[in-house]
DRENDO-1510 file (C-alpha; in Angstrom, 1 decimal, always signed):
<recs>
REC; n; res; u; v; w
REC; 1; MET; -57.6; +44.0; -14.1 .
REC; 2; SER; -56.9; +40.3; -13.0 .
REC; 3; THR; -57.5; +39.8; -9.2 .
REC; 4; SER; -54.9; +36.7; -9.1 .
REC; 5; HIS; -51.4; +37.8; -9.5 .
REC; 6; ALA; -48.1; +36.0; -8.9 .
REC; 7; HIS; -46.5; +36.1; -4.9 .
REC; 8; PRO; -43.8; +38.8; -5.3 .
REC; 9; TYR; -41.6; +36.2; -3.9 .
REC; 10; SER; -42.6; +32.9; -5.7 .
REC; 11; ASP; -39.7; +33.1; -8.3 .
REC; 12; PHE; -37.3; +32.3; -5.6 .
REC; 13; VAL; -39.4; +29.0; -4.6 .
REC; 14; PRO; -37.7; +26.9; -7.1 .
REC; 15; LEU; -34.7; +28.6; -6.1 .
REC; 16; LEU; -35.2; +27.5; -2.4 .
REC; 17; ASN; -36.1; +24.0; -3.5 .
REC; 18; LYS; -32.7; +23.5; -5.0 .
REC; 19; ILE; -30.9; +25.0; -2.3 .
REC; 20; GLY; -32.7; +22.5; +0.2 .
REC; 21; THR; -32.3; +19.4; -2.0 .
REC; 22; ALA; -28.6; +20.1; -2.5 .
REC; 23; ALA; -28.0; +20.9; +1.0 .
REC; 24; SER; -29.6; +17.5; +2.3 .
REC; 25; ARG; -27.6; +15.4; -0.2 .
REC; 26; PRO; -24.5; +15.1; +2.0 .
REC; 27; SER; -26.5; +13.6; +4.7 .
REC; 28; ALA; -27.8; +11.6; +2.4 .
REC; 29; VAL; -24.5; +10.4; +0.9 .
REC; 30; ALA; -22.4; +10.5; +3.6 .
REC; 31; PRO; -23.3; +7.1; +5.5 .
REC; 32; ASP; -22.7; +5.6; +2.2 .
REC; 33; LEU; -19.3; +7.1; +2.3 .
REC; 34; ARG; -18.6; +6.0; +5.8 .
REC; 35; ARG; -19.5; +2.6; +4.8 .
REC; 36; LEU; -17.3; +2.2; +1.8 .
REC; 37; ARG; -14.5; +4.0; +4.0 .
REC; 38; VAL; -15.1; +0.8; +6.7 .
REC; 39; VAL; -15.4; -1.6; +3.6 .
REC; 40; LEU; -11.8; -0.6; +2.0 .
REC; 41; THR; -10.4; -0.6; +5.4 .
REC; 42; VAL; -11.1; -4.2; +5.9 .
REC; 43; PHE; -9.7; -5.3; +2.3 .
REC; 44; PHE; -6.4; -3.2; +3.3 .
REC; 45; ALA; -6.3; -5.2; +6.5 .
REC; 46; LEU; -7.2; -8.7; +4.7 .
REC; 47; ASP; -4.4; -8.1; +2.3 .
REC; 48; GLY; -2.0; -7.2; +5.1 .
REC; 49; PHE; -2.9; -10.1; +7.3 .
REC; 50; ILE; -2.6; -12.9; +4.5 .
REC; 51; PHE; +0.6; -11.7; +2.5 .
REC; 52; ALA; +2.1; -11.4; +6.3 .
REC; 53; GLY; +0.6; -15.0; +7.3 .
REC; 54; TRP; +2.1; -16.5; +3.8 .
REC; 55; VAL; +5.6; -14.5; +4.4 .
REC; 56; VAL; +6.0; -16.4; +8.0 .
REC; 57; ARG; +5.8; -19.6; +6.7 .
REC; 58; ILE; +8.6; -19.0; +3.8 .
REC; 59; PRO; +11.0; -21.0; +6.1 .
REC; 60; ALA; +9.2; -24.3; +6.5 .
REC; 61; ILE; +7.9; -24.3; +2.9 .
REC; 62; LYS; +11.8; -24.1; +1.8 .
REC; 63; GLU; +12.4; -27.0; +4.2 .
REC; 64; GLN; +9.3; -29.2; +2.7 .
REC; 65; THR; +10.0; -28.3; -1.0 .
REC; 66; GLY; +13.9; -28.9; -0.5 .
REC; 67; ALA; +14.8; -26.1; -2.0 .
REC; 68; SER; +18.5; -24.0; -2.0 .
REC; 69; ALA; +18.6; -20.6; -0.8 .
REC; 70; SER; +19.1; -19.4; -4.4 .
REC; 71; ASP; +16.1; -21.9; -5.9 .
REC; 72; LEU; +14.2; -20.5; -3.0 .
REC; 73; GLY; +15.2; -17.0; -4.1 .
REC; 74; LEU; +13.9; -17.5; -8.2 .
REC; 75; ALA; +10.6; -19.2; -6.5 .
REC; 76; LEU; +10.0; -16.3; -4.4 .
REC; 77; LEU; +10.4; -13.9; -7.6 .
REC; 78; GLY; +7.5; -15.2; -9.0 .
REC; 79; VAL; +5.6; -13.3; -6.7 .
REC; 80; SER; +7.0; -9.8; -7.8 .
REC; 81; VAL; +6.6; -10.9; -11.4 .
REC; 82; GLY; +3.0; -12.4; -10.9 .
REC; 83; ALA; +2.2; -9.1; -9.1 .
REC; 84; VAL; +3.9; -6.4; -11.5 .
REC; 85; ILE; +2.6; -8.0; -14.4 .
REC; 86; THR; -1.1; -8.0; -13.1 .
REC; 87; MET; -0.8; -4.7; -11.9 .
REC; 88; THR; -0.1; -3.0; -15.7 .
REC; 89; LEU; -3.0; -5.0; -16.6 .
REC; 90; THR; -5.7; -4.3; -13.7 .
REC; 91; GLY; -6.3; -0.4; -14.3 .
REC; 92; ARG; -7.8; -1.8; -17.8 .
REC; 93; LEU; -10.0; -3.9; -16.1 .
REC; 94; CYS; -11.0; -1.5; -13.3 .
REC; 95; ARG; -11.7; +0.7; -16.3 .
REC; 96; ARG; -14.6; -1.9; -17.8 .
REC; 97; PHE; -16.0; -3.6; -14.8 .
REC; 98; GLY; -15.2; -1.0; -11.7 .
REC; 99; THR; -12.9; -1.0; -8.9 .
REC; 100; HIS; -15.4; -2.6; -6.6 .
REC; 101; PRO; -15.9; -5.7; -8.6 .
REC; 102; VAL; -12.2; -6.2; -9.7 .
REC; 103; THR; -11.6; -6.0; -5.7 .
REC; 104; VAL; -13.9; -8.4; -4.9 .
REC; 105; VAL; -12.6; -10.9; -6.9 .
REC; 106; CYS; -8.9; -10.3; -6.2 .
REC; 107; GLY; -9.9; -11.2; -2.8 .
REC; 108; VAL; -11.6; -14.2; -3.4 .
REC; 109; LEU; -8.4; -15.4; -5.7 .
REC; 110; LEU; -5.7; -14.0; -2.8 .
REC; 111; SER; -7.5; -16.0; -0.1 .
REC; 112; LEU; -7.5; -19.3; -2.6 .
REC; 113; SER; -3.7; -18.8; -3.9 .
REC; 114; VAL; -2.4; -18.6; -0.3 .
REC; 115; ALA; -3.2; -22.3; +0.1 .
REC; 116; LEU; -1.4; -23.5; -2.7 .
REC; 117; PRO; +1.9; -23.1; -1.8 .
REC; 118; PRO; +2.6; -26.0; +0.7 .
REC; 119; LEU; +0.6; -28.2; -2.0 .
REC; 120; THR; +4.1; -27.9; -3.4 .
REC; 121; HIS; +7.2; -30.3; -3.4 .
REC; 122; SER; +9.5; -28.5; -5.4 .
REC; 123; ALA; +11.1; -24.9; -6.0 .
REC; 124; ALA; +10.0; -24.8; -9.4 .
REC; 125; ALA; +6.2; -25.6; -8.5 .
REC; 126; LEU; +6.4; -23.5; -6.2 .
REC; 127; GLY; +7.5; -20.4; -8.3 .
REC; 128; VAL; +4.2; -21.5; -10.4 .
REC; 129; VAL; +1.7; -21.1; -7.5 .
REC; 130; LEU; +3.8; -18.1; -6.4 .
REC; 131; LEU; +2.9; -16.3; -9.8 .
REC; 132; ILE; -0.8; -17.0; -9.1 .
REC; 133; PHE; -0.5; -15.6; -5.8 .
REC; 134; GLY; +1.2; -12.2; -6.8 .
REC; 135; ALA; -1.0; -12.2; -9.7 .
REC; 136; ALA; -3.8; -12.0; -7.0 .
REC; 137; TYR; -1.8; -9.5; -4.7 .
REC; 138; GLY; -1.0; -7.0; -7.1 .
REC; 139; GLY; -4.6; -7.1; -8.3 .
REC; 140; ILE; -6.0; -6.1; -5.1 .
REC; 141; ASN; -3.7; -3.6; -4.3 .
REC; 142; VAL; -4.6; -1.6; -7.7 .
REC; 143; ALA; -8.2; -2.2; -7.3 .
REC; 144; PHE; -8.6; -1.3; -3.9 .
REC; 145; ASN; -6.1; +2.2; -4.0 .
REC; 146; SER; -8.3; +3.0; -7.2 .
REC; 147; ALA; -11.5; +2.5; -5.1 .
REC; 148; ALA; -9.4; +4.5; -2.0 .
REC; 149; VAL; -8.6; +7.2; -4.5 .
REC; 150; ASP; -12.1; +7.8; -5.9 .
REC; 151; LEU; -13.3; +8.0; -1.7 .
REC; 152; VAL; -10.5; +10.2; -0.9 .
REC; 153; ALA; -11.7; +13.0; -4.0 .
REC; 154; ALA; -15.5; +12.5; -2.8 .
REC; 155; LEU; -14.7; +12.8; +1.0 .
REC; 156; ARG; -12.3; +15.7; +0.2 .
REC; 157; ARG; -9.9; +14.4; +3.2 .
REC; 158; PRO; -6.6; +12.8; +2.6 .
REC; 159; ILE; -7.6; +9.5; +4.4 .
REC; 160; MET; -5.5; +7.5; +2.0 .
REC; 161; PRO; -2.7; +6.6; +4.8 .
REC; 162; SER; -5.1; +5.2; +7.1 .
REC; 163; PHE; -6.2; +2.8; +4.6 .
REC; 164; HIS; -2.3; +1.8; +4.3 .
REC; 165; ALA; -2.3; +1.7; +8.3 .
REC; 166; ALA; -4.8; -0.8; +8.1 .
REC; 167; PHE; -2.4; -2.8; +6.0 .
REC; 168; SER; +0.4; -2.2; +8.3 .
REC; 169; LEU; -2.1; -3.8; +11.0 .
REC; 170; GLY; -3.2; -6.5; +9.2 .
REC; 171; GLY; +0.6; -7.5; +8.4 .
REC; 172; MET; +1.4; -7.4; +12.1 .
REC; 173; ALA; -1.4; -9.3; +13.0 .
REC; 174; GLY; -0.8; -12.1; +10.1 .
REC; 175; ALA; +2.5; -12.5; +11.6 .
REC; 176; GLY; +2.0; -12.1; +14.7 .
REC; 177; LEU; -0.7; -15.0; +14.9 .
REC; 178; GLY; +1.4; -16.9; +12.5 .
REC; 179; GLY; +4.5; -16.4; +14.8 .
REC; 180; LEU; +2.4; -18.2; +17.7 .
REC; 181; ILE; +0.9; -21.0; +15.6 .
REC; 182; ALA; +4.1; -21.7; +13.7 .
REC; 183; GLY; +5.2; -24.6; +16.4 .
REC; 184; SER; +1.7; -26.4; +16.6 .
REC; 185; LEU; +0.2; -26.1; +13.0 .
REC; 186; SER; +1.5; -27.7; +9.8 .
REC; 187; PRO; +1.9; -24.9; +6.9 .
REC; 188; THR; -0.8; -26.5; +4.9 .
REC; 189; ARG; -3.3; -26.3; +8.0 .
REC; 190; HIS; -2.4; -22.7; +8.8 .
REC; 191; LEU; -2.4; -21.3; +5.2 .
REC; 192; LEU; -5.7; -23.3; +4.8 .
REC; 193; GLY; -6.8; -21.2; +7.7 .
REC; 194; LEU; -5.9; -17.7; +6.1 .
REC; 195; THR; -8.2; -19.3; +3.1 .
REC; 196; VAL; -11.3; -19.7; +5.1 .
REC; 197; ILE; -10.7; -16.8; +6.8 .
REC; 198; GLY; -10.0; -14.5; +3.8 .
REC; 199; LEU; -13.0; -16.2; +2.2 .
REC; 200; LEU; -15.6; -15.5; +4.8 .
REC; 201; VAL; -14.3; -12.0; +4.8 .
REC; 202; THR; -14.6; -11.4; +1.2 .
REC; 203; ALA; -18.1; -12.9; +1.5 .
REC; 204; VAL; -19.2; -10.0; +3.9 .
REC; 205; ALA; -17.3; -7.2; +3.0 .
REC; 206; GLY; -17.7; -7.9; -0.2 .
REC; 207; ARG; -21.4; -8.2; -0.8 .
REC; 208; ALA; -21.3; -5.0; +1.3 .
REC; 209; LEU; -19.0; -3.0; -1.2 .
REC; 210; LEU; -21.0; -4.4; -4.5 .
REC; 211; ARG; -23.7; -2.7; -2.8 .
REC; 212; LEU; -22.0; +0.5; -2.6 .
REC; 213; ASP; -21.9; +2.7; -5.8 .
REC; 214; PRO; -18.4; +4.1; -6.4 .
REC; 215; PRO; -18.2; +7.5; -5.7 .
REC; 216; ALA; -19.3; +10.2; -8.3 .
REC; 217; PRO; -16.5; +11.9; -9.8 .
REC; 218; ALA; -15.5; +15.1; -7.7 .
REC; 219; ASP; -13.7; +17.8; -9.9 .
REC; 220; ARG; -11.6; +20.4; -8.4 .
REC; 221; PRO; -9.4; +22.8; -9.7 .
REC; 222; ASP; -6.5; +22.2; -7.0 .
REC; 223; PRO; -3.9; +20.0; -8.5 .
REC; 224; ASP; -2.5; +19.6; -5.0 .
REC; 225; SER; -5.7; +18.5; -3.6 .
REC; 226; ASN; -7.1; +15.1; -3.6 .
REC; 227; SER; -9.0; +15.7; -6.7 .
REC; 228; GLY; -10.4; +13.3; -9.7 .
REC; 229; SER; -11.7; +10.0; -9.8 .
REC; 230; ALA; -9.8; +7.2; -10.2 .
REC; 231; SER; -12.3; +5.5; -12.2 .
REC; 232; SER; -13.6; +8.5; -14.3 .
REC; 233; PRO; -11.8; +8.4; -18.2 .
REC; 234; ARG; -9.8; +11.0; -18.8 .
REC; 235; ARG; -7.5; +12.3; -22.0 .
REC; 236; LEU; -3.9; +12.2; -20.3 .
REC; 237; ASP; -1.1; +14.6; -21.9 .
REC; 238; GLY; +2.1; +14.2; -22.1 .
REC; 239; ARG; +2.8; +16.4; -18.7 .
REC; 240; THR; +0.2; +14.1; -17.1 .
REC; 241; ARG; +2.1; +11.0; -17.9 .
REC; 242; ARG; +5.1; +12.2; -16.9 .
REC; 243; MET; +3.9; +13.5; -13.0 .
REC; 244; VAL; +2.4; +10.0; -12.7 .
REC; 245; VAL; +6.0; +8.4; -13.5 .
REC; 246; VAL; +7.5; +11.2; -11.1 .
REC; 247; PHE; +5.0; +9.9; -8.5 .
REC; 248; GLY; +5.8; +6.5; -9.0 .
REC; 249; LEU; +9.7; +7.2; -8.8 .
REC; 250; ILE; +8.8; +8.6; -5.4 .
REC; 251; ALA; +7.2; +5.0; -4.4 .
REC; 252; LEU; +9.7; +3.2; -6.0 .
REC; 253; CYS; +12.2; +5.0; -3.8 .
REC; 254; THR; +10.4; +4.7; -0.5 .
REC; 255; ALA; +9.7; +0.7; -1.3 .
REC; 256; PHE; +12.8; +0.3; -1.7 .
REC; 257; GLY; +14.4; +1.1; +1.8 .
REC; 258; GLU; +11.0; -1.1; +3.3 .
REC; 259; GLY; +12.3; -4.2; +1.1 .
REC; 260; ALA; +15.8; -3.6; +2.0 .
REC; 261; LEU; +15.0; -3.2; +6.0 .
REC; 262; ALA; +12.8; -6.2; +5.6 .
REC; 263; ASP; +15.5; -8.4; +4.5 .
REC; 264; TRP; +18.8; -7.1; +5.9 .
REC; 265; GLY; +17.9; -5.1; +9.1 .
REC; 266; ALA; +17.8; -7.9; +11.3 .
REC; 267; LEU; +21.4; -9.2; +9.8 .
REC; 268; HIS; +23.0; -5.7; +10.2 .
REC; 269; LEU; +22.1; -5.6; +14.0 .
REC; 270; GLU; +23.2; -9.4; +14.7 .
REC; 271; GLN; +26.5; -9.6; +12.3 .
REC; 272; ASP; +27.8; -5.9; +12.4 .
REC; 273; LEU; +26.7; -4.7; +16.0 .
REC; 274; ALA; +26.7; -8.3; +17.9 .
REC; 275; ALA; +22.8; -8.5; +18.9 .
REC; 276; HIS; +21.2; -11.3; +20.6 .
REC; 277; PRO; +19.0; -13.1; +17.7 .
REC; 278; GLY; +15.8; -11.6; +19.5 .
REC; 279; VAL; +17.0; -8.0; +19.5 .
REC; 280; ALA; +18.1; -8.3; +15.9 .
REC; 281; ALA; +14.5; -9.7; +15.3 .
REC; 282; ALA; +13.2; -6.8; +16.8 .
REC; 283; GLY; +14.8; -4.3; +14.2 .
REC; 284; TYR; +12.0; -4.8; +11.8 .
REC; 285; SER; +9.8; -4.7; +14.2 .
REC; 286; CYS; +10.6; -1.2; +15.5 .
REC; 287; PHE; +10.4; -0.4; +11.5 .
REC; 288; ALA; +6.7; -1.7; +11.0 .
REC; 289; LEU; +5.2; +0.0; +14.1 .
REC; 290; ALA; +6.9; +3.1; +13.5 .
REC; 291; MET; +5.4; +2.9; +9.9 .
REC; 292; THR; +2.4; +2.2; +11.1 .
REC; 293; LEU; +2.0; +4.8; +14.1 .
REC; 294; GLY; +2.8; +7.2; +11.0 .
REC; 295; ARG; +0.5; +6.1; +9.2 .
REC; 296; LEU; -2.6; +6.6; +11.6 .
REC; 297; SER; -1.4; +10.6; +12.1 .
REC; 298; GLY; -1.2; +10.4; +8.3 .
REC; 299; THR; -4.6; +12.2; +7.7 .
REC; 300; THR; -3.9; +15.0; +10.4 .
REC; 301; LEU; -0.8; +15.5; +9.3 .
REC; 302; LEU; -1.7; +15.8; +5.9 .
REC; 303; GLU; -4.7; +18.1; +6.4 .
REC; 304; ARG; -2.3; +20.4; +8.7 .
REC; 305; LEU; +0.8; +20.5; +6.0 .
REC; 306; GLY; -0.3; +19.2; +3.1 .
REC; 307; GLN; +1.4; +16.6; +0.6 .
REC; 308; THR; +4.4; +18.2; -0.5 .
REC; 309; PRO; +5.6; +19.2; +2.8 .
REC; 310; ILE; +4.5; +15.4; +3.6 .
REC; 311; LEU; +6.9; +14.4; +0.6 .
REC; 312; VAL; +9.5; +16.6; +1.7 .
REC; 313; ALA; +9.8; +16.0; +5.7 .
REC; 314; GLY; +9.2; +12.6; +5.1 .
REC; 315; GLY; +11.9; +11.9; +2.8 .
REC; 316; ALA; +14.7; +13.8; +4.8 .
REC; 317; THR; +13.5; +11.9; +7.8 .
REC; 318; ALA; +13.8; +9.2; +6.9 .
REC; 319; ALA; +17.2; +9.5; +5.3 .
REC; 320; ALA; +18.3; +11.0; +8.5 .
REC; 321; GLY; +17.0; +7.7; +10.3 .
REC; 322; MET; +18.6; +5.0; +7.9 .
REC; 323; LEU; +22.1; +6.9; +8.5 .
REC; 324; LEU; +21.6; +6.7; +11.9 .
REC; 325; GLY; +20.5; +2.9; +11.5 .
REC; 326; ALA; +23.5; +2.1; +9.1 .
REC; 327; LEU; +26.0; +3.9; +10.9 .
REC; 328; ALA; +25.5; +4.1; +14.6 .
REC; 329; PRO; +27.8; +2.2; +16.5 .
REC; 330; THR; +25.7; +0.6; +19.1 .
REC; 331; VAL; +22.6; -1.5; +18.9 .
REC; 332; TRP; +19.8; +0.8; +20.6 .
REC; 333; LEU; +21.1; +3.8; +18.4 .
REC; 334; ALA; +20.6; +1.8; +15.5 .
REC; 335; LEU; +17.1; +0.6; +16.3 .
REC; 336; LEU; +16.3; +3.9; +17.1 .
REC; 337; GLY; +17.1; +4.9; +13.6 .
REC; 338; PHE; +14.9; +1.9; +12.1 .
REC; 339; ALA; +11.8; +3.6; +14.0 .
REC; 340; VAL; +13.0; +7.1; +12.7 .
REC; 341; THR; +13.0; +5.8; +9.1 .
REC; 342; GLY; +9.9; +4.1; +9.5 .
REC; 343; LEU; +8.0; +7.1; +10.6 .
REC; 344; GLY; +10.0; +9.0; +8.0 .
REC; 345; LEU; +8.7; +6.9; +4.7 .
REC; 346; ALA; +5.0; +6.1; +6.7 .
REC; 347; ASN; +2.8; +8.3; +4.1 .
REC; 348; ILE; +5.4; +8.9; +1.4 .
REC; 349; PHE; +3.7; +5.8; -0.5 .
REC; 350; PRO; +0.2; +6.3; +0.4 .
REC; 351; VAL; +0.6; +9.9; -0.8 .
REC; 352; ALA; +2.4; +9.2; -4.0 .
REC; 353; VAL; +0.1; +6.5; -5.1 .
REC; 354; GLU; -2.9; +8.9; -4.5 .
REC; 355; ARG; -1.7; +11.6; -6.4 .
REC; 356; ALA; -1.1; +9.5; -9.3 .
REC; 357; GLY; -4.4; +8.2; -8.7 .
REC; 358; ALA; -6.0; +11.4; -8.8 .
REC; 359; LEU; -3.8; +12.6; -11.9 .
REC; 360; ALA; -4.9; +9.2; -14.5 .
REC; 361; GLY; -7.1; +7.0; -12.5 .
REC; 362; PRO; -6.5; +3.1; -12.1 .
REC; 363; ASN; -3.5; +3.3; -14.7 .
REC; 364; GLY; -2.1; +6.2; -12.6 .
REC; 365; VAL; -2.2; +3.6; -9.6 .
REC; 366; ALA; -1.4; +0.9; -11.4 .
REC; 367; THR; +1.9; +2.7; -12.9 .
REC; 368; ALA; +2.9; +3.6; -9.2 .
REC; 369; SER; +2.5; +0.7; -7.3 .
REC; 370; THR; +4.5; -1.4; -10.3 .
REC; 371; LEU; +7.2; +1.1; -9.9 .
REC; 372; GLY; +6.9; +1.0; -6.3 .
REC; 373; TYR; +6.6; -2.9; -5.9 .
REC; 374; GLY; +9.7; -2.7; -8.5 .
REC; 375; GLY; +11.9; -0.9; -5.6 .
REC; 376; MET; +10.9; -3.2; -3.0 .
REC; 377; LEU; +11.6; -6.2; -5.7 .
REC; 378; LEU; +15.3; -4.3; -6.4 .
REC; 379; GLY; +16.0; -3.1; -2.8 .
REC; 380; PRO; +17.2; -6.8; -1.1 .
REC; 381; PRO; +19.3; -7.8; -4.1 .
REC; 382; ALA; +21.2; -4.5; -4.8 .
REC; 383; ILE; +21.9; -4.0; -0.7 .
REC; 384; GLY; +23.2; -7.7; -0.9 .
REC; 385; PHE; +25.4; -6.9; -4.1 .
REC; 386; MET; +26.4; -3.9; -2.3 .
REC; 387; ALA; +27.3; -5.5; +0.7 .
REC; 388; ASP; +29.8; -7.6; -1.1 .
REC; 389; TRP; +31.8; -4.8; -3.0 .
REC; 390; PHE; +32.0; -2.7; +0.5 .
REC; 391; THR; +30.2; -3.5; +3.7 .
REC; 392; LEU; +26.7; -4.1; +4.6 .
REC; 393; PRO; +26.5; -0.7; +6.7 .
REC; 394; THR; +27.8; +1.2; +3.5 .
REC; 395; ALA; +24.9; -0.5; +1.4 .
REC; 396; LEU; +22.2; +0.3; +3.5 .
REC; 397; THR; +22.9; +3.7; +3.4 .
REC; 398; SER; +21.6; +3.6; -0.3 .
REC; 399; VAL; +18.5; +3.5; +1.5 .
REC; 400; ALA; +19.1; +6.7; +2.8 .
REC; 401; VAL; +20.3; +8.3; -0.2 .
REC; 402; LEU; +17.1; +7.2; -2.3 .
REC; 403; ALA; +14.7; +8.7; +0.5 .
REC; 404; GLY; +16.6; +11.7; +0.1 .
REC; 405; LEU; +15.8; +11.6; -3.4 .
REC; 406; ALA; +12.7; +11.2; -2.5 .
REC; 407; ALA; +12.5; +14.1; -0.7 .
REC; 408; VAL; +14.1; +16.3; -3.7 .
REC; 409; ILE; +11.5; +14.6; -6.2 .
REC; 410; GLY; +8.7; +15.2; -4.3 .
REC; 411; TYR; +9.6; +19.1; -3.7 .
REC; 412; THR; +9.7; +19.5; -7.4 .
REC; 413; THR; +6.2; +18.4; -7.5 .
REC; 414; ARG; +5.2; +21.2; -5.6 .
REC; 415; ASP; +2.8; +24.1; -7.2 .
</recs>
């Protein structure tokens, strides 16, 4: 009889080793995921900062180019056209080259192109350079949203609203800084300064981003959860494509309201409610601040309530708030309505984009973003036409109608 024999528990040793290795992976991976979240947050904030810095100099650029209101409108259309065209292509670029390199390249292009508008001296030239600026803006939005979808899936937490909160905070910082220095710096120096800041931030954050691998695909059976990898290839059936379009329509309905309030909110307060110009200008600030606060609390709300309730409750809240904002008899009630609208709309767009990305990767993000920005493009002129046909307060109720429609559509996406 042999004197040597296997230990009775030796068969469990390999299993215990595997368990120990698997248990140690989260601690090894988590720091990289945390760093990735920080870096992506920086890019979201930079995007909002640069875009808002450009927006506050539009009046000065108009004066410099000598453009009429209609010519300026056509030139500004270049931003939206460039963004929409690029969004349809960026999904493919992300699949081929990866979301991280595309984000960095678009960050460089965005930083460089924001310096071009002050160099133009005609509306036609302005429109051309804004096509370039819009292309970079659309590309980076698809790229970093796709990267964020991958991170949401890896972390298994609904953190998408926090990224969009960073965009909103960056926009508020960019607009605030632009307002402070508008009287002392020319548009050329201001926007060139944005280029320098953008390139420096992109150099630092981009280097960190390129060193971080995209999270591995996370297969999760619950379709209402944050599943899927935005960069992982998949075959899409007809139902999935339809659902992506549905979430894109939700994004459209909410972006319509954001565009409408940005362009028409102050005029409504001043023209229809006789508000002081300074108070009227605060109308969009109330909306934007409320939206930012809503997005900062978005992750907690999503974890407690889930995505479908956020879509439904957010749409209903925004509809009620916009009815108050459009039809209120006093300025302060209207401002309250604008703030409630911002809270309601805050997390609908991020959830819609994240769900589309979880279903179809970068192409899903591109589809939802394209429809969303189409809504932002459609909102201001649509409100203008309706204001001519009816009145501006009546026209603004269309924002409430579409917010309510987003709530209804969101309810149909429940499992």
